[in-house]
C-alpha positions in Angstrom: 0.0 0.0 0.0 1.3 3.4 -1.0 1.3 5.9 1.9 0.5 9.4 0.9 2.1 12.3 2.7 -1.0 14.5 3.0 1.1 17.5 4.1 2.7 17.5 0.6 0.4 19.4 -1.8 1.3 17.2 -4.8 0.7 13.9 -2.9 -2.5 15.3 -1.3 -3.7 16.2 -4.8 -2.9 12.6 -6.0 -4.8 11.2 -3.0 -7.8 13.4 -3.9 -7.8 12.0 -7.4 -7.7 8.4 -6.2 -10.4 9.2 -3.6 -12.7 10.4 -6.5 -11.8 7.3 -8.5 -12.5 5.1 -5.5 -9.1 3.4 -5.6 -7.9 4.3 -2.1 -7.6 1.4 0.3 -9.6 1.4 3.5 -7.0 2.9 5.8 -5.9 5.5 3.2 -9.6 6.5 2.7 -10.1 7.0 6.4 -7.0 9.2 6.7 -8.0 11.3 3.7 -11.6 11.7 4.8 -10.3 13.0 8.2 -8.3 15.6 6.4 -11.2 16.3 4.0 -13.5 17.2 6.9 -11.3 20.2 7.9 -9.2 21.1 4.9 -10.6 23.6 2.4 -7.7 22.8 0.0 -8.5 19.0 0.0 -12.2 19.8 -0.5 -11.4 22.0 -3.5 -9.1 19.4 -5.0 -11.8 16.7 -4.7 -14.3 18.9 -6.5 -11.7 19.7 -9.3 -11.0 16.1 -9.9 -14.8 15.3 -10.0 -15.1 17.9 -12.7 -12.1 16.6 -14.6 -13.3 13.0 -14.5 -16.9 13.8 -15.3 -15.6 14.6 -18.9 -15.6 10.8 -19.5 -19.3 10.7 -18.6 -20.4 13.6 -20.8 -18.0 13.8 -23.8 -17.4 10.2 -24.8 -20.1 8.6 -26.9 -21.2 5.0 -25.9 -20.1 2.2 -28.2 -22.6 -0.6 -28.8 -21.3 -4.2 -29.0 -21.2 -5.7 -32.5 -23.7 -8.3 -33.5 -21.0 -11.0 -33.5 -20.1 -10.1 -29.9 -23.7 -10.3 -28.8 -24.0 -13.8 -30.4 -20.9 -14.9 -28.6 -22.2 -13.7 -25.3 -25.6 -15.3 -25.9 -24.0 -18.6 -26.8 -21.8 -18.7 -23.7 -24.6 -17.7 -21.3 -27.5 -19.6 -22.8 -28.9 -22.1 -20.2 -29.4 -25.7 -21.1 -33.0 -26.9 -21.7 -33.0 -30.0 -19.5 -32.6 -30.1 -15.7 -31.0 -27.6 -13.5 -27.8 -26.8 -15.4 -24.6 -25.0 -14.3 -25.7 -21.8 -16.0 -29.2 -21.9 -14.5 -28.3 -22.5 -10.9 -25.1 -20.4 -10.9 -26.9 -17.0 -10.8 -29.0 -18.3 -7.9 -25.9 -19.4 -6.0 -24.2 -16.1 -6.7 -27.2 -14.1 -5.5 -27.4 -16.2 -2.3 -23.7 -15.6 -1.7 -24.2 -11.8 -2.2 -27.1 -11.8 0.2 -25.1 -13.6 2.9 -22.2 -11.3 2.5 -24.4 -8.2 2.6 -26.1 -9.3 5.8 -22.6 -10.1 7.3 -21.3 -6.7 6.3 -24.3 -4.8 7.8 -23.9 -6.8 11.0 -20.2 -6.1 11.1 -20.7 -2.4 10.4 -23.3 -2.1 13.2 -20.8 -3.7 15.6 -18.0 -1.3 14.8 -17.4 1.8 17.0 -17.4 5.1 15.1 -14.0 6.1 13.7 -12.6 9.3 15.3 -9.5 11.5 14.9 -7.6 14.2 16.7 -5.1 16.9 15.7 -2.1 17.6 17.9 0.4 20.4 18.5 -1.1 23.3 16.5 1.0 26.4 15.8 -0.1 30.1 15.9 -1.8 29.7 12.6 -3.8 26.7 14.0 -1.9 24.3 11.7 -1.6 20.9 13.3 1.7 19.1 13.4 0.2 15.6 13.7 -3.1 13.8 13.1 -4.1 10.7 15.0 -7.0 8.6 13.8 -8.5 5.2 14.6 -8.4 2.4 12.1 -10.8 0.2 14.0 -11.1 -2.4 11.2 -7.4 -3.1 11.6 -7.4 -2.5 15.4 -4.8 0.3 15.1 -4.2 3.9 15.9 -2.6 5.8 13.0 -0.4 8.8 13.8 0.7 10.9 10.8 3.1 13.8 10.7 1.5 16.7 8.8 4.4 19.2 8.9 7.9 19.6 10.4 7.8 20.8 14.0 10.8 22.4 15.6 11.8 20.8 18.9 14.4 21.8 21.6 17.5 19.6 21.5 17.0 16.1 23.0 13.3 16.7 23.5 10.5 14.6 22.1 6.7 14.7 22.1 5.2 11.7 23.8 1.4 10.9 23.4 -0.8 9.4 26.1 -4.3 8.0 26.5 -5.7 9.3 29.7 -8.0 6.4 30.4 -10.2 6.9 33.5 -9.2 5.2 36.7 -5.9 3.8 35.5 -2.4 4.9 34.8 -2.0 6.9 31.6 -1.1 4.7 28.6 1.9 5.8 26.6 1.5 5.7 22.8 5.2 6.5 22.3 6.8 9.4 20.6 5.0 11.3 17.8 6.9 10.5 14.6 9.3 13.1 13.1 7.9 12.2 9.7 5.7 9.7 7.9 3.2 7.4 9.6 3.3 5.5 12.9 0.8 2.6 13.6 0.0 1.5 17.1 -1.9 -1.7 17.9 -5.0 -1.1 20.0 -5.0 -3.1 23.2 -8.5 -4.7 23.8 -8.5 -3.3 27.3 -8.5 0.3 25.9 -11.6 -0.2 23.7 -14.4 0.2 26.2 -13.3 3.8 27.2 -11.1 4.8 24.3 -13.7 6.9 22.4 -14.2 9.1 25.5 -10.5 9.3 26.4 -8.5 12.6 26.3 -5.2 12.6 24.4 -2.3 14.3 26.1 1.1 15.2 24.7 4.1 15.8 27.0 7.7 16.9 26.4 10.1 14.2 27.4 13.8 13.2 27.1 15.2 10.6 24.7 14.0 7.7 27.0 10.5 9.0 27.5 8.7 9.4 30.7 9.5 6.9 33.5 5.8 6.1 33.9 2.3 7.5 33.3 2.4 9.0 36.8 5.7 10.8 36.2 5.2 12.6 32.9 7.0 15.7 31.7 5.4 19.1 30.9 2.1 18.9 29.0 2.3 20.6 25.6 -1.2 19.7 24.3 -4.5 18.2 25.3 -7.2 17.2 22.8 -10.4 15.1 22.6 -11.4 12.8 19.7 -13.6 14.2 17.0 -16.1 12.2 15.0 -15.6 12.0 11.3 -18.4 13.9 9.7 -18.5 14.6 5.9 
């Protein structure tokens, strides 16, 4: 899977094109939609690509299959006259399989918690340095660097889940660049959607424990993905 750097205008534009085409993978789509909810640039690029690609729907004339091609299709799909043949029961089997899969997907969707995201360490222009979002289908938290953030020497940003009635859970350092994936512990799930995210400033080894963190640089709550 190709990982787009959504802080790069060219790669963001490419991701917008693939979003319109419907070729983004599930995790890529979730990340792009989180950005799309708050980024006017991404929204504009999506509309531009929709206009560009709509040309194929309006300017190209449909081409009808030739008579010979229709005959070939008819010959290959024509059911046999006697008994329940392969071609007569295959569509029924396929439809049954589709119905079973559809019911399973609806059930699975209804069982999935809502995906959420949060922006961390904003500058004076309210530009975030990182975006963290849930990829619940893959049971992961995805942390993506959106821009370069200057840090004092030998100082790092460490992210924490402030789960109620337990020691804060370290998610490790925020990445200098690219994407970091964190496996979601099953014990986090019951309270994770209502958990505050805290970022502290730590040395190279991180905080000794969740009860002994460094200075807090940022606090944020999850936001629902609404498009």
